[in-house]
C-alpha positions in Angstrom: 104.9 89.0 94.1 105.8 91.8 95.7 105.3 93.9 92.4 101.2 92.6 93.1 101.5 93.6 96.4 102.7 97.0 95.7 100.0 97.3 93.5 97.3 96.3 96.0 99.0 98.5 98.6 97.9 101.4 97.0 94.3 100.3 96.0 91.5 101.3 98.5 90.1 97.9 99.8 93.0 95.8 98.9 95.5 96.2 101.8 94.6 92.9 103.1 95.3 90.8 99.8 98.6 93.2 99.6 99.4 92.2 103.0 98.8 88.5 102.1 100.9 88.7 99.1 103.6 90.6 101.2 103.9 88.1 103.3 104.2 85.2 101.1 106.8 87.4 99.4 108.7 87.7 102.5 109.0 83.7 103.0 110.6 83.1 100.0 112.7 86.3 100.2 113.2 87.6 103.4 115.6 90.0 103.2 114.2 92.1 100.3 114.0 95.8 101.2 111.3 96.3 99.0 109.0 93.6 100.8 109.4 95.0 103.6 109.0 98.8 102.8 105.8 97.5 101.5 104.7 95.8 104.8 105.8 99.2 106.6 103.4 101.4 104.2 100.7 98.6 104.7 101.0 98.9 108.5 101.0 102.2 108.5 97.9 102.6 106.9 96.2 100.4 109.5 97.6 102.8 111.9 100.2 100.0 113.5 103.0 102.5 114.2 105.1 100.1 116.1 104.7 97.2 113.4 105.3 99.8 110.4 108.3 101.1 112.3 110.0 97.6 112.7 109.3 96.9 109.4 111.0 100.4 108.0 113.8 99.7 110.5 114.4 96.2 109.0 114.3 97.3 105.5 116.8 100.0 106.3 119.3 97.6 107.9 119.3 95.6 104.1 119.5 98.9 102.0 120.4 102.3 104.1 119.4 104.3 100.5 115.5 103.0 100.7 114.4 106.6 100.6 110.3 105.2 101.4 111.4 103.3 104.6 113.7 105.5 105.7 110.4 108.1 105.4 108.5 105.7 107.8 111.1 105.2 109.9 111.5 109.0 110.4 107.8 109.9 110.6 107.3 107.3 112.9 110.0 107.9 115.1 109.6 111.8 115.3 105.9 110.9 116.1 106.7 109.1 118.9 109.2 111.4 120.2 107.0 114.0 120.2 104.0 112.3 121.7 106.3 111.3 124.5 108.9 114.0 124.7 111.5 111.6 124.5 113.9 111.8 121.6 116.1 109.0 122.7 113.1 106.5 123.4 112.6 106.7 119.7 115.4 104.0 119.3 113.3 101.2 121.4 110.2 102.1 119.8 
């Protein structure tokens, strides 16, 4: 299910279907860092930065060496810190 969500997440116009598949997969396998990373990507693509950050952080709590999740986590955290001039505030973001 996540493999199909992965494909759809990179296909313009199929993001909604990708999110549906991702949610279904996470119901079955809630501790899938792969699924959480796909969800982070989809939220990021939709401009839902807070949700993307939370999904990326959840993925990293499962697998610290998930480099795509780490990228989203750090990019969004840096964006928050630079916008708010508050490097410590991104921990709560």
